[in-house]
C-alpha positions in Angstrom: 0.0 0.0 0.0 1.4 3.4 -0.8 2.1 6.0 1.8 -0.6 8.3 0.5 -3.2 5.6 0.8 -2.1 4.8 4.3 -2.4 8.4 5.2 -5.9 8.6 3.8 -6.9 5.5 5.6 -5.4 6.8 8.9 -7.3 10.1 8.5 -10.5 8.3 7.5 -10.3 6.1 10.6 -10.8 9.2 12.7 -14.2 9.9 11.1 -17.4 9.0 12.7 -18.5 5.4 11.8 -21.2 6.5 9.5 -18.9 8.8 7.5 -16.3 5.9 7.3 -19.1 3.7 5.9 -20.1 6.4 3.4 -16.5 6.8 2.3 -16.0 3.1 2.0 -19.2 2.8 -0.1 -18.1 5.5 -2.4 -14.6 3.9 -3.0 -16.2 0.5 -3.6 -18.7 2.1 -6.1 -15.8 3.8 -7.9 -13.7 0.5 -8.1 -16.7 -1.4 -9.3 -17.6 1.2 -12.0 -13.9 1.1 -13.1 -14.1 -2.7 -13.5 -17.3 -2.5 -15.4 -16.0 0.1 -17.7 -12.8 -2.1 -18.3 -15.1 -5.0 -19.2 -17.3 -3.0 -21.5 -14.3 -1.4 -23.3 -12.8 -4.9 -23.9 -16.0 -6.2 -25.3 -16.5 -3.2 -27.6 -12.9 -3.4 -28.9 -13.5 -7.0 -29.8 -16.9 -6.2 -31.4 -15.5 -3.3 -33.3 -12.7 -5.4 -34.6 -15.1 -8.0 -35.9 -17.3 -5.3 -37.5 -14.3 -3.7 -39.2 -13.1 -7.1 -40.6 -16.7 -7.8 -41.9 -16.6 -4.4 -43.6 -13.2 -5.0 -45.1 -14.4 -8.3 -46.5 -17.5 -6.8 -47.9 -15.4 -4.1 -49.6 -12.9 -6.7 -51.0 -15.9 -8.7 -52.3 -17.3 -5.6 -54.1 -20.4 -5.9 -52.0 -20.3 -2.2 -51.0 -21.5 1.0 -52.7 -20.3 4.6 -52.3 -22.4 6.8 -50.1 -23.6 9.8 -52.3 
């Protein structure tokens, strides 16, 4: 654990219990949201790659038309 995080936890430990719980909930929410975003970005990159390959194949197969 970094010194800064240790300092934050030391200070947070002096707060009333309800405030400690609120802070802990906010941190957990943030960490959970980050994990969700990471998963969504990974999925979207995979999906976008597949769509791009499909588009390239359609172009190579002359199954596309210019947008006018």
